[in-house]
N, C-alpha and C positions, 0 to 999 in steps of 0.2 A: 920241123914238124909242123904239120897244119893244125888250124885251131880245132878241126873235128877230131883230129887223132889226140890232140892234147886232151880234149874233153872226153873222149873214150878212155884215155888213160886215167883221168882223174875219176871217171865214173867207177873204175875198177880198182882205184888204189885203196890200199888198205887203211890209210890215215884219213881218208873221206874228205880230203881238200878240195875246194871249188876252184875253178879257174878264173883268173882275173881276165876280162876281156880286153884290157887295155895293153898288157904286155905278155899275156899267156903264161903268167907266173901262178902256179898253185899256191892257195893260201887259205887259212881258215877264217880270216875276216877282211873283207874287202875295204871296209872303212879304215881299218888300221893301216892295210897295205899302201893305199892312195894317199893317206895322210902322210906316210912316211917316204914313199917313192915318187908320187906324183902330187906335189903341192899345188899345181895349177888346177887340179880337179877337185871337185866336191862330190858328195855322196848323191847329191840331187842330180847334178850332170850326169854321173854314171847311171842312174836309174833311167834318166830320160834317154840317153843314147843306147842303153842295153836293156830295154824293158824285159821284165820277167826273169832276169838273171838272179841267181841267188846272191845274198850278201854275207851269209854265214854259214859255214860248214856245220853238220849236225853235233860235232864235237864242240864248236864254238857255242852253239846254241845251249847245249847241256852245261857248259861252264857257266854261261851268263844266267841260266834258271838256278844253279846251284848257288852261285854267289848273291843272287837275289833272295834266296831262302835263308841263306846265312845272315843277311842284313836284316831281314824280318825277324829272325830269332833274336839277334842283337838288340834289336829296337824295342822287341818285347820284354827282354830281360834288364834293359837299361835301367828303369827306374829302381829295381831292387838292386841291380848291381851297384848303382851309385851309392844307394844306402850301405852296402856291404863294404865298399872301398873306404867309406867314410864311418866305419862301425865304431872305431874309437872315440868318434866324436859325437855321432848320431845325427840323424835326418835334421834334426831342430836343435839349435844351440840354446837349450833351456837355461835359464837363470834361476837363482833362489832369492828369496828374502828371508830374513830372521823374524820369527815371532816367538812371544813366549809360552811355553807349554801349558801353563794354567789358563791362559787366555785362549789360546788356539782350541783347547779342548773343552773350555767352558768348565772348568772345575773350581772356580771360586778361588779362595785364598787359602784352601785345604793345605795343611802342612805337608801331606803326602805328595803334593803337586809341586813342591819346592825342592830345591838341592838339600843335602846333607846339612848345609851351612844356612839355610832358610832363604836362599837367594832364588830369583826366577831362573828357569832352565830355557836358554835359547833352542829353538828347533827350525830347520830349515823347511821353507814351503816353496815348491817348485812354482815358475812362472814361464811364459813364452812357449806354451805347448803348441806344436803343429795340429793340424785338422785330425790326422790319424790318431795321434796320442789323446785327444780330448774325447774321442770315441770311447776310450778305455778307462775314463776316470770313474771310479766308483761313485753311486749316488750317496749323498750325504744323508744320514738318519739323524735329524736333530733330536730325537726322543731317546737316542742310544745312551745308556748309561755305562760309563767306562769304570772297570776295576782299575784304579790308579797304578798299584803295583805292577800288574800284568802290562798295562799300557806303557810304562816306563821301559820295561824290558824290550818291548816290540819297537819303541822308538829308538832305544839305543842300538838294537840290530839295524835299523834303518839309517841312523846317522853315521854309525861306524862301518857300515857295509859289512855286516857280520850274518851269515846265512841262520836263519831262525827256524827252530821246529817246535810247534806247539801240539801236545798230545793230551788225550783225556777223553772222559766219557762224551757220549753224543749230546748235543744240545748245551754244551757248556760256553760256546760263542768263541770258539778257536778262530774259525775263518772270518766270522763277523769282526771281531777287534782288529784282524789284520785289514780287512777292507775299510773300516771306518778310521784307522790310522792313516791309511792311504788317502781316504777321501779328505780328511782335514789337512793333510800336507799337500794335496794336489798331486800325488804321484799316480800315474795310470797303472792300472792293476788288472792282470790277466789270470783268470783262475782255471786250472787244468785238472778234471777229474781223472784219478787213477783207477784202472781195474786191472784184474788178472789178465784180460786179454790186450792189454795195451802193448804196442809195439815201438820199437825205436823211431820208426817213421813218423807215428803220431806225436812224437816230441821234436824230432829235428826236421822233418820235412821229406818230400818224396817228389819223383818225377811224375807229371801229369799230362795227359793229351787232351786238348780242347780245340773246338772249332772257332776259327777266327777269319774274319772278312780282311783281305789283303789286296792291295793294289798290284797288278803284275803287268809288265810290258810285254807284248806279244807283237809278232809280225803279222800284219795282214795279208791278204792275198796279193797286195801290189808290193810287198816286202816293206812297207811303211810301220813304224813303230806305233803301236796304240796302247793305252792304259786301259785294262779291263779289271773289274773287281770279281774276286773269286773267293769261295770258302775254302780254307786250308786247315787242315790238321797241324796243329802247332805243340810241340813238346816242350814244356816248361818245367822248371824246378820250382816248386812251391814251398817255401820255407814253413816250418812247423812254428808252434807257439814259443819254444824256447829261443831260437835265434831271432826271432821278431822282437821279443822283450829286451834280449841283449843288445840289439842294434839300436833300438829305440829309446833305451832307458826306462824301462818300466818295471813294475814289481811283478815277479813271476811267482805264482803261488801253485805249488805243487800238492794239491787237495787229495786227500785220502792217500797219503804216499805209502802206507802200509798194506795197501791192496795190490801194488804193482809187483810183478816179478823183479827179484834182485838184479837179474840180468839187464833189465830195462833202466831201472834206477842208477845202474852203475855209469850210464851216460852222463849223469850230473856230476860225477866226481870231480873233473877238472874244473867245472863252474863253480862248485862249492869251495874250491882253492883259490877262486879268483882268476883262474887262467883262461885262456881262449879255447873256444869250443872248436874241434876238428870235425867237419862233416865228411866223411870219407867218400860218399856216393855223390856229393854236390858238384856242380861245375866249378871251375876255378874261382870264380869271383864270390862264391858261396863257400868256399871250402874252409876257410878259417874266419871265424866270427870272433871279434874282440869285443869284450863287454864294454858298454856305455858306462862312464863314471856313476850315472844315476841308477844303473841297473841293480836290483836287489833280488835276492832269493829267499823265499819263505816256504814253509811246507806244513801240513797238518795230517794228523793221524789219531786213530783211537787207541794204538799201542806205542811203546818207545822203541819198537823194532825187535823185541825179545819174544813176541807172540801174545795171544789174547789169553789173559790170566782170569777172565771173568765168565767166557762161555757166551757173551753178548755180541760178539764181533765176528760172525762167520765169514771167512773169505780173507780175513788179514793173515798175512804171511810173516814167518820169521824172516828178519831182514839181515843184510850184510853189516856187521859190526863196523867194518872199516868205512862202510858209507856214511852210516851215522856219526862216526867220530868226527867228519868234517864239518857238522853243524857246529858253529860256534856258540849258539845259545840254543838250550833244550830246555823247555818248561812244561811241567804238568799243569793243565788248566783244571781246575776244580770248580765245583759249583759255588756260586757266588755266596756271599754273607746275606743274611735273611733281610737285612735292611735294604741292601742293593737290589735283591730280586723282588722284594716288594715294590721298590720305586720303578722297576721296569715294568711289573704288572700295570701299575698305575699309568704310566707315560703310554704303554702300548695299548691298553683296553678302556682306560678311562674308569676302572673300578675304584670303589672308595678304599681308604687306607686299611680300615679294619677288616674287610673282606678279603683284600690282597693279603693281609698278614695270616688271616685263617689258610688260605690256599698255600702260601710258602710254609707255614707250619706243618700242614699236612704232607708236603713234598719232602721236608726235612725227615719226617717220621718214616716215609717210604725209603729214603736213602739209607737210614739207619738199619732198617730191616734187611735192607739188600745187603750192607756191610757185615751184618750179623749172620746172614745165611738164612733168614727167615723167609724170603722171596727170592725169585730169581731174576727180577727185573727192576730197573731204577727209573726215576722220572726225570725228565729234563725241563729247563725253562721254557722251551717252545711249546711243550705239552701243558705247561701251566697257562701260559698265554691263551691256548686254545681253551682250556679249562675255564678261565675268566670270561673270555668272549662268549662261550656257550653258556655258561652260568647266568651272565647278564641277559641273554636272548631268552632264558626260560625264567626270567623274574627274579633272579637270586638264588636259584637252585644249584648251589655249588657242588652238591653230591653228584647230581646228574651230569654236570660239565665235567668233573672229573672221570667219572664213569665213561662218557662218551670219548674224551680225549686221552684217556689213558687205561683205566682199569679193564675195560673190555677186551683189550689185547693180552691180559694175563691168563694164566692158567686157572682154572676153577678153584684150585686150592688157594693160589696166590690171592686171586680176586676176593676170596672170601675174607682173607686176612686183611686185605686193604678196606674192604669195605666197615670191617669193625672200626679201624681207625678213623675212617671218615665219619662215622656215627659219633665217635668221642670229639672230634675236632669240629665238625659242622653242627652236630647236635640234633640233626633232622634233615628232611628232604630239603628245607630251604633255610637259610640263614637270616 
């Protein structure tokens, strides 16, 4: 058959192969064909002797393009994939040193800061963080005053890898004590707010599409390969905060846990049991996430999962008892003792001891009235800090500070009751 006839047959062939001009064999890739069957030829010689002849069939070009895209996707996923493969060890091999509990948290020689036998308590402090983990280290608050009994329970949870749930009234310092415990022990900390609109993908991760500049090899008009840069849409799986914390060995704080739907918090159940996390929609290298040895799970809420008994926390939901049973430590966080709350006001605002004591006395009166059903709202330490700051700004007018920070949000009936107590405690407009 003549070369022209062969060319015509190739042109109409359903497999779209091209004709090799050396031996009239129909192939998809001239380069592969001459390498295998004509070792004395090179692709440069072929192009010189048969200028303008194609080197690849359309099928071959499609395969090459598809392989390039697969390599680009694999390269984009490689950093996270490597993290996932080593999830049991984590991307950084963090070490730890021992510190004494009472020294680390600057508690002095208080008996409560020692063991039951009066001995110092050793606590692990992490070292050797990678750059990403350093970004999640919580800021250390040197003025924070610890509730030693509550702090011990938090540290036991972290030391023994026991999921810990703290619940109670707003402003009692549930999240703050977890953050400050992590800051002192150098544990990276990621805080995730829970809402009724939260979905599994907000916790686990999801597929995303983004534009990325990639280098692509193309054939120019002369059939030569050239590298050009193009914008290309790349589909990637973006890990959510939970698997990131598990892989890197961070503390995962599920904040406002009782605001989320029970169907969403159910994804935490294997993690609370210390098991691996299975992400069914993830690519293979992200499908199974094994927790890093340093990974810890903590959570906070305004209720203990059985619903709001006070009427203060609209939006909280009755939770699944089986889910809550997986927390090894559950603790109700109450308002602090008067002397501790007074010390906090002084450290946070610089207010004098006597005036701080009056504000705390007023707060405890409000809390007692709330417990007795005389008013419908209680007051938190954060509102007392604002009261003190505002009172200082108004020249020691603690009544005005309390009104601006707290009382003006009450019903008219409740406000009148609180104002009467303010008159008794503060004795007038200014103390």
